[in-house]
N, C-alpha and C positions, 0 to 999 in steps of 0.2 A: 407552546410560548411560553417564553424563558420572562422572567420578574422580577426586578431589581428595585426593592426600595432604598435611597438612599437621601436622609434626611426628612422624607415626607416626598419626596421627588420620584413620579414616574420615570422609568427606565426600562425599558420592555422593547422586544423582538417577537413580530406578529409573520404568520407565514400567510402566503397567499401564493398569486402568481400574475405575472406579468401580463398586462396588454398592450403594449407597445406596438405589437405585430400579431399575426394570428397564431406566433410558434407558442406560446402557452410556455413559456421557463415557469420552472417553479422558483418563486423568491422570497426574502424573512426581507421583512421590514422595520428599523430602527424608530423606534419612538420615544421623543425624550420630553417630559410635561405635556404633552397633547400635539406636540410638533412633530412629523415624520422627517428626521434628517438624514435618512440613510437607508438605499437599498442595495442590496448585496443577494446573490444567489442562494438557493434553498440547497446546503451540502446534503449528500449521501444520495439523492434525487435521480436518477437518470434521465428525467425531464427539465433538461437544461443543464447537468453536471454542477450544479451549484456554480455555473459561471451566468454573467447576464452579458449582453452585448452594449453598446455605446447609446442605445437607444434606450435598452430597459435604464441603463444607469441614471440619464436624465429625466425617467417617468418622474422624479419629483416636480419637476418644472411644468409639466403638465395638470400635476396638482393642485399648485399654488399660483400658476398662470393667474396675474391682475387681468386678462382680457378674456378670461371665464364669464360665461352665461352663469349668472347667479338666482337669475329669477325670472317668470316666465313674462313676457313681453308677444305683445300685438303688432300687426302689422299695423300703419296707418294709412298708407299710402296705398288708395287702391291701386295704383298702377305695377305691373310686374315685368320682370324681364333682366336681363346679364346690364349690371350698370347702374339699376334703378335703386336707390335710395330707397328701404323699405320705414324708415324712421318709424322706428322701432317706438313702443311703449311698454313702460312695465307696467302688469296685473298682478291680480291675485292668484294663487291656486285655484281658489275659488272661481273666481272668472272664467281662469285656464278652462276649468274643469266644466264650467255649463258649457263654452263652448264648443270642448270637443263634446261633448253629450251631445247637444244641439245637431252639431255638423255629420256628424260620423252614424249618430241614431236615423237622421233623416236621410241619410247614402242606404245603408243597411235594409230599412225599412223600406225603400223601393227596391232594390239590387244589392246584395252585399258584393256582388263579382264588381260591383262599383268601385268599392274599396280596395285599395290596394296597399300595399307594405313595401316598403321600399329601404334596403338594408346595402351592408359593405361587407365583403371578405374578411375585413381589418376584425370586425367583429363576428365570426360565425359562429363561432359557442352559443352566443347569444340569441343572434339572427333565427340559429334549427330549433335551439331546443329552450328560448325562454319566448319568443314572440311566437313561434305556429301554433302553439299552444292556446293562446290569445288572438289569433287570426283565424284561427278554427273554432273559439265559439263567437265569433265577429262573423262567421260565415264564409268566409271567401279566400276563395285557393291564389289567389294572386300576389305573388311576389315577383320583386325586380330586385337582383343584386348586383346595383351597379359597380362596373369595374370586373362582373363576370364574365360581361361581353370582350371586351378590352385586356384586362391584367389578369385576365385569372385562365383556366388552362381547360376548356369543352371536351377538347380533342381528349387532351391528358387523361382529365377524368374519368371520360367515357371509356376511355380504352384502359386503363388503369383499371375501372372496374371488371372491365369483358375479361381480362388475362392476367391479374393479378387480385381480383378482389378487393383491392383498395383504391383510393380517392388518388395516390401518387404512386412513383418508383422512386429510389434511391440504391447503389451499389454499396452492398454488404462490408462494409469502409475493414471490419476489422477483420476479415477471414478473405478480401478481395484483394489480388495480385494484379490487374489489369482492367481499368473502368475508363468507360466512352460517356463522354459528358456533349450532348447535344443541345445549344441553346439554354442548359441548365447551370443554377450557382450550386447544387447541391454539393455539399461538405466545406463551402465557403461562407453564402450569403443569401442561401434559399429561408424563406420563410417558416416550410413544414418542418417541425423539430429543428430548428436552426442550431441554438446550439449544441445539442445533440449530433448533428450531423455535422457541425464545424469541428467538434472535438474527434469526431472517428475520422473524419477528412484529412487532419493535421496529424495523425497518428499513422493513418494510413501513408501519406509522403514520407511521413518519418521515418518508416521501415523501408523504403524502396518501392512504394507500389508505383505502377506506371500508370499516369493518368491522361488521359487524350480527349482535349477540348475543341470541339467544331463551335466556332462564334466569331463572328464581324469582328470583335472587339476585344484587346488581350488586358482584360482589365483584373478582377475580384478571383475570378476563379483562373481564365488563362493562364494568367500573371504566377500561378501556383500551379502551370500544367508540365509535363514532360514533352507535352507536345502540344503546341496551340497552331489550331490548323485555321486560317480564315477562310470565310465560305460567305457567298452568297445571300444574303438572308432569305428565307423561303425555301431555298434549295438543298434541305437538307434530305428530304426521301428520298430523291435520284439516288444521292450518295451512298443511300442507307441500303439502297435494294443492289445496289453495282457489289456493294461490300456481298450481301447475301448472297448474290451472282456467284464471287469469288469463291466462296463458303462450301455454294454446295456443285456448280456446276466444274471449278478450276482444280479444289482443293479435296470436294469430296467428301467434307468432313460433316458431318451430323450425329446428334444422339438418339440412335434409332430406336430402344425403348423407350425411350424420355415421349418423342413423338408418336409412337404407336399406344402407350397407355394414357398421356397426358394430354394429347389436342386429338381435332380432327382430322389428324393426316391421314389415318388408314380409311375414314369414312369413302365409300363411294361416290363418285360425281357422275348425272348421267349427261345425255347430249343438250339438256334445258339447264346444266347450272348448276342443278339440286339435286339434292342425297337420293340414293336409289334405297328405298326403303321395304323393308319387309310388308309383304302387302298385308299379312295378317293381324299384324301389331303397329305396323306404320313407324318401324323403329328402323334408323341407318344402318343399312349395310357395310360391314369390312367384306375383304377378302381371304377366306381361309385359305391359307398356304398347303395344306396338307389333303383337306377334301376338294380343294379346289371347287369352292361353290363362294357365293356370299353368303353370308351368317349377321344375326342382328350385333353389333357392337358391344351390346353387354350380356353376349353369352359367355357362360363363364369357363365350357371345356374345350375352348380353343389352344391348341396348343401354340399356333404360331399364324399372323396375319401379316401382310404384305404392307409396304410405302411405296412402290412403285407396282409399274405394268399398266397393261389393257385389259378389261374382262367382259365377259359376255355376262348377260345379268338381266332376265328377264325378256333376250331378246333385245335388250341395249348394249352399246357400248359404253364400259364405263372405266374411269381412273381411281384410284385414290387422288387426294384432294394434296397431296403431299406431294404428287407427280406432277400436279397442276403447277402447283408453284415452284418447283423444280425448272418446269420446263419454261415458264410464265418469265421468271426471272434472268433466263440466257438472254432476251433482249434488251438485258440493261449491262450494257459494256463501262467499262470505268474508262473508257475514254470518251463514251455519249456524257457519263456525269460528271467528268471533268470538263467538257465545253460548258455546260450547264452552269456549275457551279462553281468553277475556277479551283476547285482544289486537285490537282496535278493526279492522273491517273494512277501512278507508279505510288503516291500516297496512300491513294484508294485502298491497291493492292494490297500494302505494306500493313495498312492498320486491318484490314480483313485477314489475311492471314495471322496476323500478332495475335489477334482476338480470341481465333478458332483455337491457335493452341493453345492460347493460356487458359482457353476452357478446360484442361484437361479432361476433355469426357473419358466417361468410366472409374471416375477417380470417386475415393468415398473418405470418411472423416469420423473418429470415433468424438462423440459427445453426451455427455449422460449417460454414459453407459450404452446408446444407441449409433447405431453406425449410420450414416445420411451421406444421401451425394452432395459430391464438394465439386463445385464448378467453380474456380474464384477468376470469373471474368463476368464484367457486369456494364448495361449500358442504362445511360438514364435520357430522359427529356423535357423540357419545362416549357416556359412561352414563350422563350426566344425563337426554338425553331417549329415548337406547335402553334403559334399565334398568325396562323396565316389562312388562308381560303381551302388549302390543302390539307387542313389537320387531322383530320380521321386518317386517311393515310400515313402522313408521318408518325404518326404516333405509333401505329399497327406495323408499320415497317419496323421501328424503333423495336419493338416487343418482337418480331419474329426474330430480330437478331439474338435477343436472349433465350428465346423459348427452340430455335434451331439447335443449339448447343445444350439443351436441357439447365440453365442456369439460372430459372425464372425459379425465387421464393425455394432456391436451397442456398447450404451453405454455402459465403462466397460469392452466389450472382446477384443477381438483382431482386432488390426485395420490395414488396407492398407493403405500406405501414401495416399494422399488424389487424390482420385478417383473422386471425383464427383465437378465441381466449376458451380454454378450457372451464369458466369458469373460477369464481373466487372460491380458494379451497374449503374457508369456513363457513360461508353461507349456502353454497351450492348456486350462488345464481352470479349474475354478471357472465353468459355466456353467448357465445354468438362463434359460428365459422361458416365457413362458403360449404354451399354445399351441389346440387346439378338437378337441371330440368328434363326432363322427359327425352330430351336429344342427348341426356349428359353433358351436356357445356354448364361450367361454371355461372350459380349465381351466388353474387355476395351477401354473406353472411349480416354482414349491417352496412348502411348506407349514410351517407349523410345527413338525411333526415328523413324518417318517415313517410312526409310528404313532398317527395322530390322523388322522380322514376329512376330504379336502380337498374342499372343496364343487366340485361341477361338476354340471349339470343332471342328469344320469345319477345320482341315489341308487340307493342299495343295494335291497331289499327291505325291506318291513319283515318282522320274523321272529320269531313265538314258536315256544316258550319262545327268550327270550334265554339267552348263555352266561356272558355278563360284567356285572359291578354296573354298568359304567356306560353300559348301556342302550342303545347306539345302534343295536341292531339293532331294537331299538322305533321310537325315536324317530330316523331316520336323519339328520335335521338339526340333532342335537346336535353340539358340539364338547367342552363339557367337563362333565361330567355331576355336579351338584350335591347327587344321591339321597343321598348317607351325611349329611347335613345335615339331611334332611327330616322333618319331625313323622310322614309317613306311607310312610318308605319302606318298613318292612316288610311293610306292607298292597303297596304296588306291587311292590316284588321278587317276593313271593307271587304277584301277578296276573300277572306275565309270564311267570312259570314259573322262576325264577331256581333252581337246585338245590342250594345252599351257601349261607351266609352267612360275611362274612369272619370271619377267626377270630386273623390277623395284619397288622399296617400296620407299614410302616417307614415314618416322616415326614421330611420333608425341613425342618425350619425353617419349617414351617406352624404358626400360631397360627389352628385354627378355630373354636376357641371364642368368639375375638374377630373373625372376618372372615367369617364366615357370620350368616345370621339366625337367631334362637331360639336361642341359645346351651344351652336345655333339651333343645332335640331332637338337637344334637351327642349332648350328656350320654347324650340315651337311646339314642344310635345305636352310642355307642364305650364307651360303662361296662363294657360285658358282653364284651368285645374281649376274649378269653383274650391276646393278647400284641401290646403297642404299643410299641416302639423309635424312640425321637426325637433327629433330628440337632440340636442348637440350640446359639447360642450362650451363649443365656440361660434361666434354666428359666420358661417361660412357661404361662399359664393355661391351654394345651391340655398340656404337659408334664407340669404340677402335677396335671392335673385325671384323666389316663389313662394318662400314659408309664408302665411298667416297666422300661425302662432310659431314663435320657438321657445323650447320647452327645455329648462336647465337640467339636464342629464347627472347623474354622478358619473366620476372617471371611474379607469378599472380599479383603483388605490379607495375606492367610496363604496364599493358593490359586493353584490354578492354573485357568485354564480356556478354553475356544477361545470366544472372541467373536462372530465373522461365521459363523458355522453355520444362524443365521436369519435370513435378509438382508430376509426380508418384515417380520422383528418391531422392528429399530431403527436399520439403517445408515442413514447419512444419502438425503435424498431430493432428486426436481430433478438439479440438471447439479451437484451437489455430488460429489467427489473420491471413489472408492472407498478405504475405510479399513479395514484388517486386524490389528487390535488383537489384542493375546495380555495375558491377565490375570493377574499373575505374582506371586510373592508378593513384598512388599518388606519383607518382616521373617520371618525362619524363627518357626514357630507357637510360640508359647511354653507352656510348661508342659506338658500331656499330650492339646494340642488336634491333632486329624488329621482330614485333608480327609475328607467320608463318600465319596466317589467311591473313593478309597485304602482305608477300611475296607470297603465292599461288596463291594470285590473279591476280597479278602483271604477273604469268605464265600463268597463265588462259587467260589472256590477250594478251599473247606475242604471245599464239598459236591459236589465232584469239576464242577463247570459250566463250567471253563474254558476249554475248547473251544466250546462253545458260546457265551460270553462276547465272543473272539477273533472268531471268525466275524460274530456279530450287529456289535461294532465296525467292521468291515472294509467292512462294509453300510453303516451309518449312517455314518459319518467319510471317507467317497467315500474309502476308502483302496485304492491301484491298485498293480499291479506296477510296478516292482519293489520296493516297499516295503510287501508286504500282509505283515501281520501273520501269522504262521505260530503256529497254534491248540495247538504244542505245546510252545512257548515260555512261558516267563514275563514278564511288562511291567508295569511300573508306568504311570500315568495322563499322566506326562508322554511315556514312550516312544509311546503312542499318539498323544499332540498331535504329537510331531514326524513320525512316521510320515504322518499327516494333512496337516501343513505340507510337508512334502516331496513328496508327492502330491498338491498342490492348487497350489502355487507355484512346485517346482523343488527342484532339489538342495540349491542355493546359500541357499534360504529353509526354514532349520532351525527345530528349537526354537531352538539358541543366536546364530541371526541375530534371531530378533524377541524374544528377551531382551534383548538389545543395543539393536535399533534399535528396538524397542516396536511398530512398527506399517509396513506395505506398504503403500504409498498410489498411484493410478493414476487420470489424468485419467478421468472417465465421459461418453460418447458421448453425443450427442442420440439415439440410435435407442434407448437403454438410457432415461434419463431420460423421453422423451416417446414411449415404447414404440407407443403407438396408432394413429400414422397409418403403421406400418410393418410390422405383423403385419396377418394375414387372419382376425381373431378376431371373433368376434359375442357381445353379454350379451344377458339376458331384460330388456325390457322388461315384456312378461307372458311369469308364472312356470308355464309352462306344466305341468310335471311336476306340480304340486299336482293336476291336476283329477285322476290316475290315483293319487296318493299319497294324496287324500283318501278316495276308494273303499275302498283297502286298509287305511288308518287305521280307517275307518268300524268296517268290518268287524272287523278282529283286535281292534280297543281294545274297542269294544264286546261283544264275545264273551265278553271276560274281564272285564267290568266295571268299566273303566279310564273313568271322565267325563272326556271331552276336549269343549270348545267349538270345534267341527269348522266352524266359521263364517270362522276364519281363514285356511283351507285353498282359497284362494280365488288363482287366478292376477292379477287385476287389483286392483289398491293399493289400503287401504281405510281408514276409521278404525274403530276398535272400542277404547270404553270402558274400563279397569280398572275393578276392586272398587274405589278407593276411591271412583270417578268416581260410581258406582252409591247412594252410601250418602247418604242423605237428613236423616238424626239431625240437628237442630239442633247436638247439645252435641259432635258431631264436625265442627263447619264448618272447620277448618284442615286444611289438605292437609300433612304432615311430610314434611320430606325431608332426605338427608345430601348432602355435598358434597367434593370435594375440596380438601384445607388444601394451598396451595402450598407450607409449612413440611414436609408431614409426607407420609409414604410408607406408607400406610396405618395398621397399629398399629406397622411395622419402627423407627419412626424416635423412637419418644415417649421412650426413655430417653437419649437424647445431652443434656446439659445445658446444652449452646448454644441446640438447638432449643428444648428444654424451655423458659429463660428468654426466648427470644423469643415461643413462645407466649403465656405467662402475662403477655408484655405485651401482644400484639395483645387484644382486646377479644371478638373471635368462634371463636378458636381453641377453647379450652376452655369457652366459656358457647353457650346456647341461644338462637339470634336469634329474632326475632319484628319485625314490621310495627311502627312507632311506633303508628302508628293503631288497629291491632287492639290490640295494648297498652292502649292507651287504654282503649278500650269494654270491656277486661275487668278495668279497676282496675288493672292492674301494671305495674311500675317498675323500671329498671335496677337489678341486685342482688339481685330476689326469687327466694327460691326457687320453682321449679313442677315441677309434675309431668303430663306428658305420656301419655295413655292411649288405647291403640287399643282398637275398634272390638271386640276380644278378650279385652281386659283385661291386658294387657300394657303395664309402665310403668316408665316411666325419672325422675328426679330431673335437676334442673340449675340453674344460676341463669341468669336473664334479662339479655340483652343487645339492647337495641330499636336498629331500624337503619331508616333511611330508603330504603334502596336494595334492597328486599324486596318481593316480590308481599304485596299487602296480605290474602291466602287463605292465607298459608303460616306456617308456622314451621320452621327450619333448624338441623340439629347438625353441625358439622363434622368433617371426620377420622374417623378410630376409636379414639377414647378412650373413657376409662371403667377402664381395668386395676386390676386387683385382685392379681394374682400375686406373693409376698413374690421370689421375681429379679429383679422391675422396679422398684426402689425408688422412682427417679426419676420415673417413666409412673404409679407405683400413685396411686389417687386422685383424677386428675385427669380434667375433664371428664366426659365422658355419652356411654354406649354404646348408640347410635342400632340399632343392629343388632336389639337386643333387641324394637323393636316393627315388625320387619319379620314376615313369614306365610313359613314356607316347608314347603308342600306345593303337591299337583298344582294344588288349584285358584287359588293365587295364582302360578302361572306361564304363560309361553308356553306355548300349546298346541302348539307349532313346534320351539324350542329348549330348552323347559322351564326359559327364564332365571326367576330370581322379582321380581317387583315389588317 
């Protein structure tokens, strides 16, 4: 913290972390005489590379917006619903706490599971590491992350965890020569490590890297691509599998060494579709090429084993899973993929060939005096491609493209966010790394939260009745449950045997009315919940529609948080340094704003649950002796942060040190950045666990009348059409889709005047876009007001803006606009609310992750 006194006046710079998206870029704030006048990037840190995007620079308008909620208020209008005026009345904090204590206390005394916490992906660190211990103290397991079902990556997170021990994947821009993106803005506009990716992506393009983008619209990333390839939404998986077919069966290219030692490619599969296991130990068998017999996969004295062929083991015909995959993808011709996706067959074949050749199988490179595999070809996927009912297979196909050429988590290839840390060298703590289960399959060393199921191949049993409304017990591959926003939620909960319904909600900064599909479904499910308290900085559509209490939260510039505790989510990847930053107030909270974590800690104390809270906090925040917190003592949030810092990074690196210095930075080792070559773990190119899961799921779900398409419960990656692909009526000819606007973070940024001004200057942000040829065929022109209607009668209106760089059979809507809340006057009345068109029910969800289409 640099301090300058000029004539008794304050002139200081304060380090912190941006909160305008979940990218978490490091910042410094310039404060003069108590007023923050400027925000800049934090120099010397790889968590942002000293830069800020437009949203980050405009963050001061978030802090000083005159429309902020500054005092606790309660609803005086007993009616609830979309468009209903809550008739807020200002109350004191003491009154607010009394109401919280009474209403929450009443619910948890009856059944703690009747309390649900609701959060947002925008404030993910706070949600996971600030609120989880408080929820644990209150006794509830029920979390709902609005946006997690519509604007987040259920399939991407699941498969990235399975295959990369990470929350997401990205090309290793610094060493990559050839990168393919499917529905992803990595390197230009993506949220995870955004500024880091933007800088590395720009460097990649500047040195001549080849960037291939499959996307229905040529905007932020497509406009910077070497090859923009328009594709029909939701058809990415058939294109990817056709590419795999070209590589394996036409070109005959694969990394045999990698597939043998880092995947279940050599595991023998029997006629029942499952591993053939050694009878004595139950370990999966591989075929020993020299001894001509099946042997456990982890026998150390096997000189060579095979990926191909057919063998007899225990009287059964068995084949390595790689052979099954190779034969399976033969059915996916480029011509068939072209017919479904509209991507020309010759283009699919060309890109597959270029990718395989660019991977340079067998090559290596010296880094930090260590020789590591070098595969300078990468592929990544995110919401644009995976946000459909075939999400798991789309993401798995993408992962396979990297793994068959051995480019996963190696230099130049496809990287997960930091999956391995060998500890902070001075304290010996802050250590995590992938491990393997009994079948040799990868298990992430850290996941988003300790309370959320981490991907592994040993999924828990499918259990009925369920005990939590998140329903992971019924759908064990679910990470974030969108059911509270579904039109058929009540029916599904009833069939699942849920013995209660939600009676109280604590909402943290979430605007579910805007960020989930079908606002009328959200209204149906939340309107009759007896008590909802909402921590917000603005009076949003959700708060105005349903909240009984709205509590003035601090903005990210007025609060403390731990920013490094979810490393797989946002820390710099590749060889970038380890940067451990603090978020701290750059000015004291104005008016009567209070940080939600502190308010809820007071609530926990009032309810007599303090000891439980501190015990959970010790566990969640990795607090060890001699800094272990005493459950008999009172602490504030900064005390907990202080204990965590000292426990992880040593006594000298306490809270005051972090407040002064902003970050603890040390170099990353090659064994951490490119960990794959250094750890004996495997990943599943064949999803063997789905064989048993399908049998159990079919039995349990069918017995309860829950209709699911079990076709996708198959161990070999496949193509499964989405509901829009099956529509044949000519009046519904265009595919409509939404996409991330680089100017915005969901609904979160539209109240910023600077960003709103830029959005109004941009012809696409607030308008509905359509290919110019399609518009001409329909007799439409720029500036026309148009109406889009889906097959079930939901409609949105907007202003048309034609563009050439768009798939000729699509209509696009950017961002999450269309606000109507009185508390958001800058955002109000601009753009179109695309999510109205989305369905939110079981029929329109992925049958494995219940991700919405």
